[in-house]
N, C-alpha and C positions, 0 to 999 in steps of 0.2 A: 389178531389184526394184522394184515398186512399192510406195510407201510411203501408206498412208491417212492424210491430214492429219488427217480427225477423230480416230482413235486417237491418233495422235501427239499431238494437244490434249488429249485425255482422260487419258493417261497424264501428261502433263507437268502437269497440272492437280493430280494425284492426287499426284505426287510433290513439288509445290511446297507442295501441304496438310500432306503429312505433314513436311516439312521445317520448316513455318511452325509446327504442334503440337509437334514436339519443341523447337523455338526457343523456343514461347511458354511451354511449360512449364519450360525451363531458365533463361530471362532473365524470366519471370514476365509476358509482353506480354499484350496483350489477345487473346482473351477469357479467358485464365488467372484472373485475379484474380476475377471474375464466376463463373467454374465454381468455385474453390476457396471462395468464400463461400456458393455453394449448396451445395456437398457439406456445408461444415461447419455451415450451419444446417439442414440434414436431419439429420445425425448428433445434433446438439442437442435437435431435438423428439423424436427417438426417445427419445434417453436423458432427458429432463426434460420429457415431456408431462404428467406429474402435476402437475410444479411452475406449468407455465402453466394447467393446470385448477384450480390449488389445492385438489388433492386431497392432495398430499403434498410436502414440502420435498425434492425429491430432490437437487436442486443443493446444498443445505445438508450433504446426509449423509456420513459417510465411517465406515468401519469402526469401531468403539471398539478400542482395544488395552487391556492390561492397564497400569494405572498403581498407584504406590506408594500404600499404604493412610494417610491423614493423619486423625488423629482432631483437628479444627479446635477442639473444645472443651478438649481437654487441653493443646494447644499455644496456647491464646489468649494466654497472658501471655507470648509471644515476638512475636507479632504487632503492627504497627501498629492501632491502634483505628480504626473507622471504615467508610463505605459505600463500596464500590466501583463504579466506574461503568465497564458492561460493555455494550457492542455485539453482536449475534448476532439470532438467531431465537429468539423464546419465545413459548410457548402461541399459535401461529399467526400470529404477527406478528413482521415484521422490528421491533425496537426497542431504543432505549437503555433502560438498566435501571441503577439505583441496588440493590444488593443489601447486604445485612448479612452478618455473618461466620458465619451457616449458609446462606449462599445464597438466601435468601430475599428477594423482591421489597420493596422500600421504597417506590421511587416508579419509574413506567414512562412513557415518552414511545414510544407506538406509532406506527410509521411506516408509512404507507398510500401508496406510491409514487405510485400513477395518480390519487390522492386530491388530491396536493399539485401537481402540474403538469399544465396545459392541453394539450390534443393540440399546440397551435400552438408553446408552450414545447418539449415533448417532442421534437416535429420538429425543433428546432433542436440538439439536444444530439447528441452521438457516439454515446452508447448509449441505445437505446431498449427498456427493458423491457416484456416482454409481460405480466407480472403483478407484483403487489406482493410476491411470493415471488422475482422473477428478478435482484433488486439486492441488494447488500450493502452495507452502511455502513463503509467503510474508516478512519474518522476522525472523532473526535468532542470536542468541548472542553465542559466545563460551567463556566458564568460566575458570579461571585460573587452576581448576583440569581436564581440559579437558571434562567435562560436555557441553552438548550446549542443550539450548532453543530455540524452534522455533514456531511460529503461522502458521497456515494455513490460507487460505482465508476466514475467518469468520467461522472457523470450528475446533477452539480449539487450545490448548496451551499446548507442551509437552515438558518435560524435560528428554533427553537421558545421559546416562553415557558414557564414552570414545567409549564402546564396543558396545552401541546401545539398550542397556536396559532401560526399560521405571524407571525413577526416581520418577516422578509424571506426572499427566495430568490435563486439566482442559476443561470444556465443554463449557465455556463460549465462545461467538463469536468474539474472539480476532482476529486481523489482523495488518499487518504492521511491522516495525519494534519495537523492545523491547528496551528498554534503563534502564540501571543498574545504580541505582543512588549511591553516596559516601556510604550511608548507607546499601547498598547491596540489597535494595528494587527494585523491578522490576516496570517499568512505560510500559504501553502498549494500543493502541487504542483498543477499543470495542464499542458493540453495548448495550445500556441499554434496549431499546423497540423498538418494530416495530408496528407503527400504520397503521392497514388496510385502505381501501380505504373506504372513507367517516366518519372514526372517527376522532371525534374532538379532537385535542391536546390542553395541556395546554399553548402551545408556540405562544403568539400572534395569538389566534385564527387559526393557521393554519390547515387544515384538511387533512387526510391522501388519500394516502399513505405517510408515512413520519418515517424515520429511525432516532432514537434518538441514535446520537453517544454518546461514552462516553470516560473516561480516566479511566483505571484501576491502582490500587496501589495494588502489592502484596509483601507478604514477600519472603524469599528466597527457602521456602518448598511449593511455590504457593497459600498460603491463602490469599484469598482477604481482603485488609486492607481498601480500601475505592475505593468509584466511583464517578466521577464526571461528570455530565451531561452537555453535550456541549451546548445544546439550552438554558438550566437553567443557566448557565454561563453567556452567550450574554443577556439572560434577565436581570439576576441579575445587569447588569453592563449597564442597559438602551440602549443595542445595539439593538434594534427591527429594527431600520434603515440598519443594516446589516446584520440581520438574515433574512430580506426579501428581500435584495437587487437582488436575481436573478429570481425575478417574481413569488414568491408565494403571493398567494391572501387567503383570508379566506374561498373560494370555491372551490379552484382548487390548486393542487400542479404539477407543472412541471416536477418533478421527486422524488422519495421516498429517492432518495440518495443525501439530500439537502446539507448538509453541507460536508460531505466525510472528516472526520478525517484522516490523514495519518502520523502522527508524533507527537510524545510527546519527549521531552528531558529536563531535569533540569538543571540549570546554577551552575556549580561547584563552590567550596568556592575560589578554587585558580583562577579562572576567574573572579570572583564578582567585583572586584576593577575596570575592564575595565568597567563596567555597572554601572554608577553611579546612573541611575534609576532605576535599579534593586536589589535584594538581592538573596544570593547564596539559592538554592533551588525553586526558580522561574521556572515556567514551559513555554517553547515555544512550541507552537501549529501550526500545518499547516492545515487548512480547504480548501482542493482543490477546491472545487465546489462554493466557494466563494472569490477564489484567494486570501484569507485572511490567514496572519501571525499574531499571537499574543501572549503576554506574561502576565502571571498571577500568582498570589500566591493562591498555591493550599490550603492554609489555610484559609484564609480571602476571596476566590473568587474575589479578586479585580483583574480588569484588568487595567495592568500598560502600556501598550503602543499594539496598533495594526497598521496594515497598510494592505490595499488593493492593489494590483499589486506595481510595474510593471510586476510581474512575474504572468504567466497565467498557470492555472493548475499545479501548483508547489508542489515539495514533498520535504524533508528530510532537514528541517531548521537546522541549527547547529550554539550554541552560542559560538564564536571563542575567543581565549585568547588576539585578539586587539581591543575587543570592538565591534565588527560587527556581524552580523548574515549571514550567507551564506545559500544560497538557490540553490536547483537544480530546475531552471526556465524551465518547459517542452516548453513553448510557442507552446502548441497545437493548430493546425489548420486544422485538417481534410484534409489535403493537403501535408502531408509527411514534414511537415516542409519548403514547398517552399513558403508558403503565408507570413510567418513570419519569415522566416531565419533559422529556426531550433531552438533546445534546445540550452540552455547556463548555464554555473554556474554564479551567481552574489551574491554581497555582498550588504548589508545596514547596515549604520548607524542608528541605533535608536534614537539618538540624533537629529542629522541633518535631516534623513531621507535621505540622499545621497546614491545613487545606483551605484555601480560601477560593470561594467562587468569583470568577472576572466577568462572566457573561453567561444569560441563560435567555433564551426568548420568551414570549409571552403570547398568550392566546391571540391577541392580535398581528403579532409578528412571531410566528413558531420558527423554531430551530431544531432540524434533527435530520441527521443521515445515520442510517443504520451500521453501513461501512465507510471506509475512506475517511475523508475530512483532513484538512491543513489549516494552520493558522500561522501568519507573519504579521510580526511587529515591525512597523513602519517608523520612517525616521522621525516623524513629529508625534510619534506615540499613539497613534492608532492602530487597530488592530485590522488585517485582512482576512477573512475566514471564508473557506471553502466548504461550502454546505454539498458537497460532492455528488452524492445520489440525486439531489433535486435539481443538478444543472445549475446552481446559483452562487454566486459570489457576492460578498458585501463587506463593507469598512464600516468599523465603528468607531466611535471617538472615545475621549476618556470617559465619558459620562454614559457610554452604552448606548448611544444614539446612532441610528443607521445612517450614514452620510452618503454613501456611494452604494450601488447595486448594478449587479449584471445577470442577466438570466440567459442561459443559451436555449433557446427555444427551438422547437422543431416543427412544431404547427400550433394550432388555436389549444390542442388538448394533451400535448406531449412536450418534456423538454429533452434535453441530451444530458443522461447519467455521466459519471465519470469525468466530470469538469474540475479542474484544480487550478488553483492559483498560486506561483512561487515566488511573486514578489513584484515591487513597483520601481519603473528605473526612470530616471531623467531622458526627457527627449531628445537633448542635445548629446548624449551619449552616442548616438547614431548617426549623426550628420555626417561624419566622416566615412559612412559604411558605403561599399562598394554598390554600383548598380547591377542588378542581376539581371540575365537574360530570363525573359517570360517563356 
């Protein structure tokens, strides 16, 4: 039998191409990452073209759900007085806003992303929004002088004065809440490096795609003082078992967002006596995608305590004066909270590892956000909770009763997601604030 060499070559080439196509999809080899990004970009454009065209904030909208009725005026005696700092989408702009007890605006910092950054600065950042509506504020801090510092979602860190003028800005890909330490320095989650698909990392032989989360410390002028790599921290403490707990192998990564750092906070000296195993200045981290909370010494990089669960995709650990760590436990279940009972607030004693449930919703007053979420202990002992993806903020008293509520509604059927509350401030603090040009 005479074999046609050209046909054999074509058949072989087709077979090799088919095999490489299968392998590139399975092992995420080139050009799989490019094709995947192109498909995702096309799908995003179809879904949110009105956001990019500044016609409707579709990226921010989520269907409204029934919420318990709360008479803020009637319940006011049980609330912590003051103004609440909120980030969300308000009146056609991404903004930070101080709202009063009725939800009315007291002061607003309008945040127009494309006006804040030059094209060169945008090109240096991991995320480059296409419109002012295409980016959310994920963390904010109000300073005593009325200035506000905030992070976008992986797209820069900015300080504005009371009147919204830029004091300083930083293109580093920061994200999530900002913590101000006793010495005035700022601590914020960030990203040190992004390893592309196929790139081998120095972390337990993990192969990209892989995001190297990091902790930044900055001085009050926005200058970076140090950066601590989260994977390096785990490796330094021989916690490869923790780093590899969510299915990563040396040849394939299930997600580039492997650890997902979403909070850093430091132990205050006044609270340190309540934590005999820690010292003032130790830092608590939340690694959402590992269901992990840990405490470490930023100077020596020694991890002093860590625990995986029972929280699930948690946020916002807080070192409390009573020697416990309070946690926003999302209990993410991809079923709207129905499978695992919704989100909750819990505390853990790092000495005994005992976990206590502080607050959970009910059928009449459900509480669930699959991502995001914050909680702030107020001066009177009440708890201010951000149910981020439902556009809802509410305050509970010591008995778990809802005494105040704010829902950022868009229309009768939709609310504004990515709504966060950062604290409550006495109105008299701002009596001397300057008058700002409109």
